[in-house]
N, C-alpha and C positions, 0 to 999 in steps of 0.2 A: 562309121569308124571314127569320124572326127570327135564325136561325143565321148567315145571310149578314151581317146587320147586326152581329152580335156579332163575327164573324171580321174584318170590315173595321175595326171600331173597335179590336180588339186589335192589328191590324197597325199602324194609325195611332198608337195609344198607344205601341207599341214604338219606332216611329220618333221620337216626341217624347221618350221616356225616354232615348234614347241620349246626348244632350248632358248628361244629369245627371252624368256622370262628370267634367265640367268643374268641378264644385263642389270637387273634390279639390285643385285648384290650377292654377297657371299652366302647368306642364308638360303637364297633361292638355288644357288649352285649346289650347296650341300644337299638340299632336298632332291635335286635332279640326279646327282651322281653319287651320293653317299660318301663324299670325300670331305674332309675337314679343310676349310679354306683359311687356315691360320697364317699361311705365308701370303702377304699382300701381292707378291709377284705372281703366285699361282692364281689368285683371284683376278688379277688384271688380265692374265692370259686367257683364263676361262671366260671372263666377261667379253673379251674381244672375240673369242670363239663363238659366243652367243650372237654377237653382232654379225659375224660372217655367215652363220647359219640363217639369221634373219634375212640377210641380203640374198642368199641362195634361195631360200623359201619364197621370198617376194618375187624374185626372177621367175621361178617356176610357176607361181600363181598367175603372173601376168602372161607368161608363155602359154598357159593352159587356154587362154582366150585369144591368143595372137598366133595363129598357125605358122607364120613365118619364123617364129622363135622356137618352135617346139623341138626341132632336132637338137638344137644347142642345149635346151633345157634337159632333154633326155640324156644327152651325153654328160652334162654337168651332174645330173642326178646319179648316173651310173658311177662316175668317178668318186663322188662323195660316199655313196653307200658301199660300193665294193671295197674301197680303201679302208673304211671303218671295219667292215666285216672281216677283211683279211687281217688287219692289225689286231683286232680282238681275238680272232681264232688263233692266230700264230703266237700270241702272247699268253692267252689263257689266264686263269686265276682271278678273273674280274668278279666284282661284287654283284649283288642282286640288282642294284639300280643300273649298272652298266649292262647286265644281262637283259634288262628291260629295253635298253637302247638297242642292243643286238637284235632282239626280237622285232622291234619297230623297224629296224633297217632291213630285216628279212622280208617284212611286209612291203616295205618300200621297193625292194628289189623285185618282188613279184609284180607289183604295180608297174614298175619301169619296163619289165619284160613285156607285159601285156600291152602297155602303152606304145612301146617300140614296134611291136608286131602290128598293132592297129595303125600306127603311123605309116609303116611300110606298105601295108595292104591298101590303105587309103590313097597313098601316092601311086601305087600300081594300078588301082582301079579308077584313078583319075579324077 
């Protein structure tokens, strides 16, 4: 079961690390999200968002191989993914690029559920 948890966290970490390319600048952000970054304030906030996703992805990647951190990584992943899915679903009207993020987060959610079940089973079977 520990290999299942590791694999699921690696996948979710990769999904969270993808936006890190947005740190490189407005053109990368525009490609990722299909939004014009004409306002420097928006570009700053979105680049900072990329950094935070990088931190979260790095944490999950380390936790994938450090069992004592896995519960916290699963919780952080659930908070990240479920909050985005809820916000996107409840707002609607998003573009194709954001729909791609929505789909990636659905994949991440499935991985997190599988990982959480495997983590719980592994702890139960000791």
